[in-house]
C-alpha positions in Angstrom: -32.3 10.5 44.2 -30.7 11.2 40.6 -32.0 14.0 38.5 -34.6 12.5 35.9 -32.8 13.5 32.6 -35.0 15.6 30.0 -37.5 13.7 27.9 -36.7 13.7 24.4 -38.6 15.0 21.6 -41.1 12.7 19.3 -38.7 12.9 16.6 -35.6 12.1 18.7 -34.1 8.7 19.0 -30.9 6.5 19.8 -28.8 5.1 17.2 -25.8 2.4 18.0 -22.2 4.2 17.3 -20.4 1.3 17.4 -20.1 0.5 13.8 -19.3 4.0 12.9 -16.7 4.0 15.8 -15.3 0.6 14.3 -14.6 2.1 10.8 -13.3 5.3 12.6 -10.6 3.5 14.7 -9.3 1.4 11.9 -9.2 4.5 9.5 -7.4 6.0 12.0 -4.9 3.3 12.4 -4.7 3.5 8.9 -3.5 7.2 9.2 -1.0 6.1 11.7 0.7 3.4 9.5 0.7 5.7 6.7 2.2 8.4 9.0 4.7 6.0 10.1 5.8 5.1 6.1 6.0 9.2 5.8 8.2 9.4 8.7 10.5 6.7 7.2 10.5 8.8 4.1 11.2 11.9 6.0 14.4 10.1 7.4 15.4 9.0 4.0 15.7 12.7 3.0 17.1 13.7 5.8 20.0 11.3 5.6 20.9 12.4 1.8 21.0 15.9 2.8 23.1 15.6 5.4 25.6 14.1 3.6 25.5 16.9 0.9 25.6 19.5 3.7 28.8 17.6 4.7 30.3 17.9 0.7 29.2 14.5 -0.5 28.6 14.7 -4.1 28.6 12.5 -7.5 25.7 10.5 -9.4 25.0 8.0 -6.6 24.3 10.9 -4.1 22.3 12.7 -6.5 20.4 9.4 -7.0 19.8 9.0 -3.5 18.2 12.7 -3.5 15.7 11.5 -6.4 14.7 8.5 -4.9 14.2 10.4 -1.6 12.1 12.9 -3.0 10.2 10.5 -4.8 9.2 8.5 -2.0 8.3 11.8 -0.1 5.9 12.5 -3.0 4.3 9.0 -2.6 4.3 9.5 0.8 2.5 12.8 0.8 -0.1 11.3 -1.8 -1.1 8.6 0.4 -1.2 10.4 3.5 -3.8 12.4 1.8 -5.9 10.0 0.5 -5.9 8.1 3.9 -6.7 10.9 5.8 -9.7 12.4 3.3 -11.0 8.9 3.9 -10.5 8.9 7.8 -12.1 12.7 8.1 -15.2 11.4 5.9 -15.9 8.6 8.5 -15.0 10.1 11.6 -17.3 13.4 10.8 -20.0 10.6 10.4 -19.3 9.2 13.7 -19.0 12.2 15.2 -22.6 13.6 13.9 -24.1 10.1 15.4 -22.7 10.6 18.9 -23.6 14.1 19.0 -27.3 13.3 17.7 -27.5 10.5 20.6 -26.1 13.2 23.0 -28.8 15.2 22.0 -31.2 12.4 23.1 -29.4 11.3 26.4 -29.2 15.2 27.9 -30.6 17.9 25.3 -30.1 20.4 28.0 -26.2 20.0 28.4 -25.5 20.6 24.5 -24.5 24.3 24.1 -24.7 24.2 20.0 -26.8 23.5 17.4 -26.3 19.8 15.7 -24.9 21.4 12.6 -22.0 22.7 14.1 -20.7 19.3 14.4 -19.4 19.2 11.1 -19.5 23.1 10.3 -17.4 23.6 13.3 -14.7 21.6 11.6 -14.4 23.9 8.7 -15.3 27.3 9.8 -12.3 29.6 9.9 -11.5 30.9 13.5 -14.2 28.9 15.2 -12.5 25.9 14.3 -9.8 26.2 16.6 -12.4 25.2 19.7 -15.9 24.3 18.6 -15.2 20.8 17.9 -13.7 20.7 21.4 -16.7 22.3 22.9 -18.9 20.2 21.0 -16.7 17.2 22.1 -17.1 18.1 25.7 -20.8 18.7 25.7 -21.1 14.8 24.1 -18.7 13.9 27.2 -21.1 15.1 29.8 -24.2 14.1 28.1 -22.7 10.3 27.4 -21.2 9.9 31.2 -23.2 7.6 33.5 -25.3 9.5 35.8 -23.6 10.9 39.2 -20.0 9.6 37.4 -17.1 12.2 38.5 -16.5 13.5 35.0 -12.8 14.4 33.7 -11.7 16.1 30.3 -8.4 15.0 30.2 -8.6 12.6 27.3 -10.7 15.3 25.3 -7.9 18.1 26.1 -4.9 16.0 25.3 -6.6 15.2 21.9 -7.4 18.7 21.3 -4.0 20.0 22.2 -2.2 17.5 20.1 -4.9 18.1 17.2 -3.9 21.8 16.8 -0.3 21.1 17.6 -0.2 18.1 14.5 -2.0 20.9 12.1 0.7 23.8 12.7 3.3 21.1 12.6 2.2 20.4 9.1 1.8 24.0 8.3 5.4 24.6 9.3 6.7 21.6 7.6 4.9 22.1 4.4 6.2 25.6 4.3 9.7 24.9 5.0 9.7 21.7 2.6 8.3 23.6 0.0 10.3 26.5 -0.2 13.6 25.0 0.2 16.1 24.9 -2.5 19.4 24.4 -1.1 20.5 21.4 0.8 20.5 23.2 4.2 16.6 24.1 3.5 16.0 20.4 2.6 17.7 19.3 5.6 15.7 21.7 7.5 12.3 20.8 5.8 12.7 16.9 6.2 13.1 17.6 9.9 10.2 19.6 10.4 8.2 17.0 8.6 9.2 14.5 10.8 7.9 16.7 13.7 4.8 17.0 12.0 4.1 13.6 11.2 5.2 12.6 14.9 2.6 15.0 16.3 -0.2 13.4 13.5 0.7 9.9 14.6 0.2 11.2 18.6 -3.1 13.1 18.1 -4.7 10.1 15.7 -3.8 7.8 18.5 -5.6 9.9 21.1 -8.3 10.1 18.9 -9.1 6.5 18.7 -8.9 6.5 22.4 -11.2 9.2 22.2 -13.6 7.4 19.8 -13.5 4.1 21.5 -14.3 5.7 24.9 -17.2 7.6 23.9 -18.5 5.0 21.6 -18.3 2.4 24.6 -20.0 5.5 27.1 -22.9 5.7 24.7 -23.2 2.0 24.0 -23.3 1.2 27.8 -25.7 4.5 28.3 -28.1 3.2 26.1 -28.2 -0.3 27.5 -28.6 0.9 31.0 -31.8 2.5 30.3 -32.8 5.9 31.3 -32.3 7.7 34.8 -29.7 4.8 36.0 -26.7 6.6 38.0 -23.3 5.4 37.6 -22.7 2.3 40.0 -26.0 1.1 40.2 
């Protein structure tokens, strides 16, 4: 006999995460597309600085370097814009699925709802609070009796942290570079950072799709329905 789920309070109710989930996926896809453009810009800069290291000189190389720097500036600006839009919509979706999790299984939620936003921005705790909240949401959204695996959650969070680290390293190296060698190393570091961001965004899409589907199916199944019933 399945364990009966706790009855939510009178002010608690479910709201569909499907629309916000689709919007979050679309904007994360935009982030990936923009990051691919940024990788191309990094490659252009990496190529021309490599030529400078090999001793190339003259007006043609100087123009290529100016064009490469301009391309990277454009890429950086577009990346910032797409990231801001993606973060806003993703957080709206995250708050929605956290609220639903509190209806499905309030006893599995180890943190208050406000941390669904604050946990991303408070220094130090932002390194693990969002993952912890996501795991709580995953537990609450899973069908009753289903075997739980956090592989997707852990892989997404690991790549997210690596992408943040890569961005810091890449930005520091490229920002302080004033020689061909330094610019070459900075372009390489930015390529790695952008590649990690693409991987993290791809797993974020998978996570959004999975959690959205889990909550949608659980809401349609009704209370107290075990997995496979």
